MIGUMAR-719854 format. One record per residue (C-alpha): residue number from 1; x, y, z. Coordinates in steps of 0.02 Angstrom, whole numbers, plus 50000, padded with zeros to 5 digits. Layout:
{rec NUM,{X,Y,Z}}
...
REM end
This chain:
{rec 1,{50000,50000,50000}}
{rec 2,{50144,50120,50044}}
{rec 3,{50218,50111,49869}}
{rec 4,{50058,50191,49803}}
{rec 5,{50073,50345,49915}}
{rec 6,{50192,50445,49802}}
{rec 7,{50076,50417,49654}}
{rec 8,{49922,50468,49756}}
{rec 9,{50009,50624,49821}}
{rec 10,{50065,50668,49645}}
{rec 11,{49888,50646,49578}}
{rec 12,{49818,50755,49718}}
{rec 13,{49946,50891,49678}}
{rec 14,{49898,50886,49493}}
{rec 15,{49713,50900,49534}}
{rec 16,{49739,51043,49656}}
{rec 17,{49852,51135,49534}}
{rec 18,{49724,51116,49395}}
{rec 19,{49585,51177,49510}}
{rec 20,{49689,51326,49565}}
{rec 21,{49728,51369,49384}}
{rec 22,{49545,51361,49330}}
{rec 23,{49491,51465,49480}}
{rec 24,{49628,51593,49450}}
{rec 25,{49577,51618,49268}}
{rec 26,{49389,51615,49298}}
{rec 27,{49391,51737,49443}}
{rec 28,{49550,51831,49393}}
{rec 29,{49632,51799,49562}}
{rec 30,{49815,51830,49603}}
{rec 31,{49928,51802,49508}}
{rec 32,{49813,51813,49355}}
{rec 33,{49864,51990,49304}}
{rec 34,{50049,51949,49320}}
{rec 35,{50031,51791,49217}}
{rec 36,{49929,51885,49087}}
{rec 37,{50063,52020,49073}}
{rec 38,{50196,51886,49046}}
{rec 39,{50088,51800,48914}}
{rec 40,{50055,51963,48822}}
{rec 41,{50238,52013,48832}}
{rec 42,{50290,51848,48753}}
{rec 43,{50150,51858,48624}}
{rec 44,{50203,52034,48577}}
{rec 45,{50378,51980,48534}}
{rec 46,{50325,51836,48424}}
{rec 47,{50192,51941,48338}}
{rec 48,{50250,51963,48157}}
{rec 49,{50191,52142,48165}}
{rec 50,{50266,52191,48334}}
{rec 51,{50362,52353,48356}}
{rec 52,{50528,52260,48345}}
{rec 53,{50482,52157,48193}}
{rec 54,{50538,52163,48013}}
{rec 55,{50366,52229,47969}}
{rec 56,{50392,52381,48081}}
{rec 57,{50564,52422,48011}}
{rec 58,{50511,52393,47831}}
{rec 59,{50364,52512,47850}}
{rec 60,{50472,52638,47943}}
{rec 61,{50601,52630,47804}}
{rec 62,{50468,52651,47670}}
{rec 63,{50396,52805,47754}}
{rec 64,{50569,52881,47771}}
{rec 65,{50615,52848,47590}}
{rec 66,{50451,52888,47503}}
{rec 67,{50345,52993,47621}}
{rec 68,{50413,53167,47593}}
{rec 69,{50258,53250,47520}}
{rec 70,{50138,53387,47567}}
{rec 71,{49988,53312,47656}}
{rec 72,{49839,53394,47737}}
{rec 73,{49831,53271,47883}}
{rec 74,{49926,53121,47949}}
{rec 75,{49853,52971,48041}}
{rec 76,{49966,52888,48169}}
{rec 77,{49935,52722,48254}}
{rec 78,{49943,52533,48253}}
{rec 79,{49850,52405,48145}}
{rec 80,{49681,52489,48176}}
{rec 81,{49748,52642,48086}}
{rec 82,{49857,52543,47966}}
{rec 83,{49709,52442,47902}}
{rec 84,{49610,52594,47843}}
{rec 85,{49616,52676,47672}}
{rec 86,{49599,52853,47736}}
{rec 87,{49596,52936,47565}}
{rec 88,{49449,52825,47519}}
{rec 89,{49361,52887,47675}}
{rec 90,{49407,53069,47637}}
{rec 91,{49436,53073,47448}}
{rec 92,{49448,53263,47441}}
{rec 93,{49586,53270,47572}}
{rec 94,{49768,53219,47551}}
{rec 95,{49802,53105,47700}}
{rec 96,{49959,53011,47749}}
{rec 97,{49932,52844,47836}}
{rec 98,{50070,52818,47964}}
{rec 99,{49990,52669,48050}}
{rec 100,{50098,52515,48078}}
{rec 101,{50021,52352,48135}}
{rec 102,{50080,52301,48309}}
{rec 103,{50152,52472,48348}}
{rec 104,{50160,52552,48520}}
{rec 105,{50195,52726,48586}}
{rec 106,{50383,52694,48594}}
{rec 107,{50377,52641,48412}}
{rec 108,{50299,52807,48363}}
{rec 109,{50441,52897,48452}}
{rec 110,{50564,52802,48343}}
{rec 111,{50484,52863,48182}}
{rec 112,{50434,53044,48213}}
{rec 113,{50543,53104,48068}}
{rec 114,{50432,53009,47946}}
{rec 115,{50283,53102,48020}}
{rec 116,{50363,53273,48010}}
{rec 117,{50406,53240,47827}}
{rec 118,{50222,53233,47782}}
{rec 119,{50215,53422,47815}}
{rec 120,{50039,53394,47882}}
{rec 121,{49967,53522,48000}}
{rec 122,{49851,53397,48084}}
{rec 123,{49897,53230,48163}}
{rec 124,{49762,53106,48213}}
{rec 125,{49835,52979,48332}}
{rec 126,{49762,52825,48414}}
{rec 127,{49885,52707,48494}}
{rec 128,{49904,52618,48660}}
{rec 129,{49814,52451,48652}}
{rec 130,{49975,52357,48614}}
{rec 131,{50061,52448,48757}}
{rec 132,{49925,52389,48874}}
{rec 133,{49930,52212,48805}}
{rec 134,{50116,52205,48840}}
{rec 135,{50087,52254,49021}}
{rec 136,{50158,52430,49009}}
{rec 137,{50109,52549,49148}}
{rec 138,{49983,52683,49103}}
{rec 139,{50095,52823,49166}}
{rec 140,{50234,52762,49050}}
{rec 141,{50113,52765,48903}}
{rec 142,{50059,52940,48953}}
{rec 143,{50241,52996,48963}}
{rec 144,{50268,52937,48784}}
{rec 145,{50109,53026,48728}}
{rec 146,{50172,53187,48807}}
{rec 147,{50336,53172,48713}}
{rec 148,{50247,53134,48550}}
{rec 149,{50123,53278,48562}}
{rec 150,{50257,53400,48620}}
{rec 151,{50370,53352,48475}}
{rec 152,{50227,53371,48350}}
{rec 153,{50182,53542,48422}}
{rec 154,{50362,53598,48402}}
{rec 155,{50344,53560,48217}}
{rec 156,{50182,53659,48203}}
{rec 157,{50069,53506,48202}}
{rec 158,{49906,53505,48299}}
{rec 159,{49873,53335,48378}}
{rec 160,{49701,53255,48386}}
{rec 161,{49710,53116,48515}}
{rec 162,{49577,52989,48473}}
{rec 163,{49526,52882,48620}}
{rec 164,{49602,52709,48629}}
{rec 165,{49460,52592,48581}}
{rec 166,{49384,52474,48706}}
{rec 167,{49401,52293,48656}}
{rec 168,{49283,52147,48647}}
{rec 169,{49293,51958,48656}}
{rec 170,{49448,51884,48738}}
{rec 171,{49535,52051,48762}}
{rec 172,{49394,52137,48856}}
{rec 173,{49493,52113,49018}}
{rec 174,{49597,52262,48959}}
{rec 175,{49452,52383,48961}}
{rec 176,{49473,52449,49139}}
{rec 177,{49649,52502,49095}}
{rec 178,{49592,52569,48926}}
{rec 179,{49468,52679,49019}}
{rec 180,{49601,52742,49140}}
{rec 181,{49717,52782,48995}}
{rec 182,{49582,52880,48904}}
{rec 183,{49541,52980,49060}}
{rec 184,{49724,53033,49072}}
{rec 185,{49734,53070,48885}}
{rec 186,{49580,53180,48897}}
{rec 187,{49659,53275,49043}}
{rec 188,{49816,53297,48937}}
{rec 189,{49715,53399,48813}}
{rec 190,{49639,53516,48942}}
{rec 191,{49711,53692,48935}}
{rec 192,{49826,53639,48793}}
{rec 193,{49785,53725,48630}}
{rec 194,{49898,53607,48531}}
{rec 195,{49796,53452,48576}}
{rec 196,{49614,53405,48546}}
{rec 197,{49540,53247,48623}}
{rec 198,{49410,53151,48523}}
{rec 199,{49303,53016,48606}}
{rec 200,{49277,52875,48480}}
{rec 201,{49213,52752,48609}}
{rec 202,{49047,52840,48631}}
{rec 203,{49005,52792,48451}}
{rec 204,{49098,52627,48432}}
{rec 205,{49104,52548,48604}}
{rec 206,{48950,52571,48710}}
{rec 207,{48955,52502,48886}}
{rec 208,{49146,52494,48886}}
{rec 209,{49145,52355,48756}}
{rec 210,{49180,52363,48569}}
{rec 211,{49015,52338,48480}}
{rec 212,{49010,52172,48386}}
{rec 213,{48930,52261,48238}}
{rec 214,{49097,52348,48207}}
{rec 215,{49221,52205,48230}}
{rec 216,{49245,52019,48201}}
{rec 217,{49388,51993,48323}}
{rec 218,{49351,52121,48459}}
{rec 219,{49496,52238,48415}}
{rec 220,{49504,52277,48229}}
{rec 221,{49366,52369,48138}}
{rec 222,{49262,52320,47987}}
{rec 223,{49198,52438,47853}}
{rec 224,{49051,52496,47958}}
{rec 225,{49168,52532,48103}}
{rec 226,{49274,52645,47994}}
{rec 227,{49118,52732,47928}}
{rec 228,{49068,52775,48106}}
{rec 229,{49246,52832,48145}}
{rec 230,{49239,52944,47992}}
{rec 231,{49077,53023,48050}}
{rec 232,{49150,53063,48221}}
{rec 233,{49305,53150,48154}}
{rec 234,{49248,53226,47990}}
{rec 235,{49218,53400,48062}}
{rec 236,{49394,53401,48137}}
{rec 237,{49466,53350,47968}}
{rec 238,{49369,53480,47870}}
{rec 239,{49384,53630,47987}}
REM end
């Protein structure tokens, strides 16, 4: 009977570990957030469109080599910006798309020259979801935003900060932090005549959750989502 005890103890440990893991994930108990941050950090660096990927540097290089034109406005962001055809949305306006899939705020800081070279007087930026997915602290994201907007202002560019979109589906656990980031970004625009804050979530993400009518995966937008986005910002583009 004694020779079965190690096996029984091992089986009990496996069962208890499994139960603890299920409970941790279901109820988001400690150390759920820490494990999630580690997972997202690892995922970010194997993402083929992460800020340190070939995709990022190829796009950055392309913008630097071929982006020196006179544009009315420039759009800055990650894949949500990258995926849009902005001149189809605003055919009468010359718009530079400086979105790069997988990008984060520190990635934008690495490629500001390719934004200045557009000679645009308006910059519409939405970025931050990949920062949050990687576990970056909100104050660090805000610090990068301050540096970005200050640098753009020094080049005579007015920045329109578009709220980071709430997510849906499996990434909806990020939404509390998304909300906190947007609150701080809104405050950044107060009493600053070089920044305008635009709330996209009121039209695209009711109840702190990206509306399923605008997305298949809970993060990226479909055609209807971009139509709504266009309606929210069109007066800022045209003014």
